C-alpha positions, 0 to 999 in steps of 0.5 A, spaced: 499 499 500 502 507 498 504 510 504 499 516 501 493 513 505 496 516 511 494 523 511 487 520 511 486 524 517 493 524 521 499 522 519 501 517 526 505 511 522 503 507 527 497 507 525 499 503 517 498 497 520 491 499 521 489 501 514 492 496 510 488 490 515 482 495 512 484 494 505 484 487 506 478 487 509 475 490 504 478 485 499 475 480 502 468 482 503 468 483 496 466 476 495 463 475 502 457 481 499 457 478 492 456 470 495 452 471 502 447 478 501 441 477 503 438 481 498 439 476 492 434 477 486 429 473 485 429 469 479 426 473 473 427 479 477 428 485 472 430 490 478 430 491 485 430 497 489 432 497 497 430 501 501 436 501 506 433 507 510 425 511 511 427 516 516 427 523 515 432 527 518 430 527 524 432 519 523 425 516 527 427 510 533 427 504 528 429 508 521 436 511 518 436 516 512 432 516 507 436 511 502 433 507 496 439 503 493 436 501 485 440 495 483 445 495 488 449 500 483 445 507 484 443 510 490 438 516 491 442 522 495 447 520 500 445 520 506 450 521 513 450 514 514 450 511 508 457 506 508 453 503 515 446 503 511 450 499 504 455 495 509 449 493 514 445 490 508 451 486 504 451 490 499 458 492 496 460 499 497 464 499 491 459 496 487 455 503 487 457 507 481 451 512 480 449 517 485 443 521 483 441 528 488 435 530 489 437 535 494 443 539 499 439 538 505 444 534 509 441 528 510 442 527 503 448 529 501 453 529 507 455 522 506 458 524 500 465 524 503 465 517 506 462 514 499 469 518 496 474 517 501 471 509 502 473 509 494 479 513 494 483 508 500 479 502 500 477 500 493 482 503 490 485 496 487 477 496 483 477 495 475 472 500 475 472 506 481 470 511 477 463 514 480 458 517 476 454 523 479 448 526 477 446 533 480 443 539 478 448 546 476 453 549 483 452 541 485 459 540 484 461 547 488 457 544 494 459 536 494 467 539 493 466 543 499 463 538 503 469 534 502 474 539 502 471 541 510 470 534 512 476 532 509 481 536 508 487 535 504 485 527 502 479 527 497 482 534 491 484 529 488 479 525 486 474 531 484 476 530 476 481 524 477 476 520 479 468 522 478 464 524 472 460 530 473 452 529 470 448 536 470 444 534 464 436 533 466 436 527 461 440 521 462 442 514 461 445 512 467 451 509 466 452 501 465 444 500 467 438 499 463 435 506 466 434 513 464 432 519 468 428 525 467 430 530 473 424 535 475 422 541 479 420 540 485 416 543 491 421 543 497 426 549 500 428 553 494 435 553 497 436 546 496 434 546 489 430 541 490 428 536 485 425 529 484 428 523 478 423 520 473 426 514 472 424 509 466 427 501 465 429 500 458 423 495 459 418 501 460 417 500 468 417 508 471 419 510 478 417 516 481 422 518 485 419 525 488 425 526 492 423 531 498 417 536 496 410 537 499 404 536 494 406 539 487 403 540 479 409 537 477 408 530 481 402 529 479 403 531 472 409 525 472 405 520 476 400 518 471 404 515 467 408 511 473 408 505 475 410 505 481 411 513 486 415 514 492 412 520 496 416 523 502 412 524 508 416 528 512 411 531 518 405 529 521 398 533 521 399 538 526 400 544 522 401 547 515 408 544 511 408 546 504 416 543 504 413 536 505 407 531 505 403 529 511 398 524 512 393 527 509 396 529 503 398 522 501 391 520 502 389 526 498 394 524 493 391 516 492 384 519 491 387 523 485 391 517 483 387 510 485 390 505 481 398 507 483 403 503 488 405 509 494 410 507 497 412 512 502 419 513 506 422 519 509 418 518 514 416 522 521 413 517 525 417 511 529 418 505 526 412 499 527 417 496 531 418 501 536 415 505 541 417 513 540 413 520 540 409 520 533 406 513 531 405 510 525 399 514 521 393 510 519 393 510 512 388 506 506 392 499 505 393 502 498 399 506 501 405 502 503 410 505 508 416 503 508 420 500 513 428 499 514 430 493 509 423 492 505 425 491 497 421 492 491 422 486 486 420 488 479 419 482 475 420 481 467 412 481 466 412 488 469 408 486 475 412 487 481 411 486 489 414 489 495 417 485 500 420 485 507 426 481 510 
């Protein structure tokens, strides 16, 4: 191993054996993740979305920050505990080659320096170590500044060497069967909020609405979607135009009764825990996701939401 790993956080030579051990462990785990993963796709599965976190910014009991992983290679946002969430699900962080950012709030972005750190120092021997980032204009400045603050002097050479920055509003997602159309949503304006209309090559449409309150753009695109992912970041205790509440979710499903609606970024405590905010009662057509749930999409266009 090259000594340039030592400036990672500090410089003491006595830490070198630890870094060597960490790299060896990661190399070993590359096989472990592929063979022993509990997230093995069902035969005939066309695509799979794993929900490794379903909580809002406050991480209610039993929920990590919201995180969706598509086909084990596409991450929607990068929450602070991204690396742990991947490892906890037996997904190799090195398999995440594409990250789609919805907006710049901390619970959606603060994991970015850590996955860059992982790729540079622990996954440096991977054959394809380039990371494709899909983001809005000016997002590169935000993310690179975040890395400079978090790990000064450690990641700057990766910004252009190992990252492909894609600011297109419509694009094929590299080395996958998916493409996207990005669209504006109703959330804190300073965070430049957007959602993603994700289209599989077989025609399946997944609408990921990011963080947003009810808005016309979501309604327009929901007409052509097969599955819709909505956030429910606030309870019914006031007016919250930048988030969906349970009442908003119910109102939405009344407009689109034939659509499968998956709720994430939930303010409520997990069903397995007790907390201040219990899970609201919603119609059975609405599925309130729990950490570890996954959506299997089959070759014939049908789909099924599953729990581990």
